N, C-alpha and C positions, 0 to 999 in steps of 0.2 A: 536805784536797783535796775539790772538791766533783768530783761523777762526775754522767754524765748519768743515772744511778738514781735520784741523791738530787731530782731536777727534777722539779715535779711536772706532769702536761697541763694543756695550754690547754684554757680551755672553749668549745666551739662551740656552733653552729647551721645544720646545710646541710637544702641544698631540693631534692628530685625533684619539678622542674616538670615534666605535663606537658598536653600540649597536645589539643584538639580529638579529634587522632588514637591518642592514647595515645603518640605520642614525646614525648622528656624533651629538654631545652635547657641543651646543655652548652656553657661558653666557655672559647676559648680564653685562656687568663694571656696578662697587658702582659711581666711580671715575669719568665719563662721561658725561661733560656739554651737548651733543647727545645723543640720539639714539647710542651705540656700544656694540657691539653682538661680542665674539671672542672665540678662543678655548682655555685650558686653556693653557701658557705659561709664563716661569719666568726665573731669572739669574742660571746663574752659578754660585754655590759659587766657591772660589776660595779652588783647590787642588779635585772638585770633578768630575765623568763624567757627559756627555750632558744625560745620561740614570739616574743615579740616581739621576744627576737634578730633571730628564724626573717627576717620578715615584713621588718625593719629593712635586713638584708643585703640581700633582694632589691631596693629602693629604690636604697640604695646602688652596688649592683653592677651592675645592668640595669634601673635605672629601670620594676622595676613597681607598681605601686599595688598597696593593700590593696582596692580595690574590685573588681581583674582577679582576684581568689585565690578557689577555692573548695578548704578543707580537703579531704585523703580521709584520710588518716592520719597516726599520729604510732609514729615506732616504738619499738619496747619494749627497755629499758637504753640505755645510751651505748654508742660506740663508740670504740675507741681506734687512734690509728695513731703510732708512734717516727720522728719522722725521722732520717733515714743521721746517720752521723757525722759526715762531712761539711760536716753543716747544722748540729747545735748550737752553738748558740755562734755563728750568724750570721742568725738569722731568728729575731726576738718577743725581740731582745735581747738574747740568751743565759739568757733567762727559763725557758724551757718545755725540754722532751725530749719533744714533739708535741703533740698531740689530743686530746680526748675529746671527742664530739660527741651533738649530741640532732638526729634527724634528723626531717623530716618530709616528707608529699605532699603538695604541691597541685594542683589541676588553673586552668590556667589561661586564665582566661574571655576577655581581653582580645585583641586583633591582633597580630601579628608589629609590626607600626605601636607598639604601644606599647611597644616592649621597647627601651630606648634606652643604649647603653655609652660616647657620651658622658656620664657621671655626673661628678660634682664630684671623685668621687677613684675616674678609672678602672681596673677589675681585668682587664678582657676585652679583645683586638684584635678577635676575631670571634666568631659564637656561627651554630647551628646547634641544627634539631633532629633527636633518633637516636632506632632503637630504646635501651627502657633494656638490653636483655641486653647492649647494645656497650657498654656504658659502661667499665665491667672493663677492656676494650682497649686502650681513650688514655688512663686518667691515668699518671701518674707511677708506677712500677713501688711506691715505697714505702705507697702510698697503694693498691694493687691489693685485698688482701681486704679493705679498709674497705668498696669501693664490692662487691664482693662480695656482703660482710655486711648494707650496706643495699638490695642488691638481692634478697636470701631472705626481707627483711622487710617489705616492699612486694611481693612474689611478687602476694599474694592481690588486689589490688587494682589489681595490670596488666594490661593486653589484650595473650593472647596472641598476637595477630594482630603485633603490635607488634615479634614476633621478625624478622622477615624487614621491616620496613618500612623 
C-alpha cells in the first residue's frame, strides 16, 4: 500500500516579484474554496531549469513578459511543503505529497497595466501589491512555513520600509 511518505515532491519554481516601491505581488487563487492568496509559482517541466520555469510561470499566470523583469536573487537551496492529508490524492492526480520549490526574487520594471490575469490558463481572480513581510499571514496555513523561509532568504534584498507599506 502506498502511503503519503512514499510519494515524491513535485518540482516547482516560485517568484517573489517586487515593484519599484519594494512591495510584493500577490494573487488570489481562482480555484480555492477559501480565500487563498499566493505569489506566482508552478511546476518545472521535464528538461526545464528552475529559472526558465519561473519566468514561464510569470507569463502564464500574470502575463508578465521577461523584458519587464530584473533578477535580484535566487534563494539558496529548495523549500518544501506537504499537502494536508485531505488534499493528497486530489491534486496533481495524486502523484505528489507536496512541492519542493526553488525561489527567485525579481524586480518588476513594467507598469501595473502590464499585469494581465486573463491569460490562456488563468490562476488568479484578483491581485495586489503588499508588503513582503505580510505575505505569510495571507497564505494557506500549510504553506506558511515555506513563505516564512522564502522571506528569510530574501530579507537582505528587501526594503525595510516595505514593512509598513
